[in-house]
C-alpha positions in Angstrom: 100.0 135.1 128.7 100.4 138.5 129.1 102.4 140.3 125.6 104.9 142.7 125.8 104.2 146.0 124.1 107.2 145.1 121.8 105.5 142.0 120.9 102.2 143.3 120.1 103.8 146.0 117.8 105.7 143.2 116.1 102.5 141.2 115.6 100.8 144.4 114.1 103.7 145.0 111.7 103.1 141.2 110.5 99.2 141.8 110.4 100.5 145.3 107.8 98.6 146.9 110.7 99.7 150.7 111.9 98.1 151.1 115.2 98.3 153.9 117.6 99.3 153.6 121.4 96.0 153.7 122.5 95.2 150.7 119.7 98.5 148.9 120.7 97.2 149.0 124.4 93.3 148.0 123.5 94.3 145.1 121.0 97.1 143.7 123.1 95.1 143.6 126.1 92.5 141.7 124.0 94.9 139.6 122.5 96.6 138.6 125.8 93.0 137.8 127.2 92.6 135.4 124.0 96.1 133.9 124.8 95.2 133.3 128.2 92.0 131.3 127.5 93.7 129.0 125.1 96.5 128.3 128.1 93.8 127.1 129.9 92.4 125.1 127.0 95.8 123.3 126.9 95.3 122.2 130.4 92.3 120.0 129.5 93.2 116.1 129.7 92.1 115.1 126.0 94.3 111.6 126.1 90.7 109.4 125.2 89.3 112.0 122.6 89.8 110.8 119.2 90.8 113.3 116.8 87.7 114.7 114.5 87.4 117.1 111.8 83.6 117.6 112.4 81.3 116.8 115.0 77.4 117.0 113.5 77.5 113.9 111.5 77.4 115.5 107.8 77.8 113.3 105.4 79.3 113.9 101.7 76.1 115.6 99.7 78.1 115.6 96.6 76.6 113.2 94.0 78.5 111.3 91.5 78.8 112.7 87.9 77.1 110.8 85.7 77.3 111.3 82.0 74.2 111.5 80.5 72.7 111.6 76.7 70.4 114.4 75.4 67.9 113.6 72.6 68.2 116.0 69.6 65.5 118.1 70.4 66.9 118.9 73.7 70.1 119.9 72.2 68.5 122.2 69.7 66.3 123.7 72.4 69.6 124.5 74.5 71.5 125.7 71.7 68.8 127.7 70.5 69.2 130.0 73.8 72.4 130.5 72.7 72.8 134.3 71.8 75.3 133.6 69.0 75.8 130.1 67.7 77.4 128.9 64.2 78.7 125.1 63.0 78.0 124.0 66.5 80.1 126.3 68.4 79.2 129.6 70.4 80.4 132.7 69.5 81.7 135.2 72.1 83.4 138.5 72.3 87.2 138.3 72.8 88.6 139.0 76.0 91.6 141.2 75.7 93.3 142.9 78.6 
């Protein structure tokens, strides 16, 4: 698929690219080649092929959330690492913008 110079300029404008004449020719040619390749892919018969999102066989690696109880010592150890802790709450600097 060969793109016209006006189409290439329009695409560049949509992408907010300020291209020189030399860049328009260079990138226009490259984009036309990519679109020609896509046209070739459209000719492949995929009628008996099932759609798929991924082909590597990966499964969900996330674990389900489980609520666990901490003993009193674990809680104290965690809270003692806080730089500023008072009345059961962390004290942080205020954020103003």
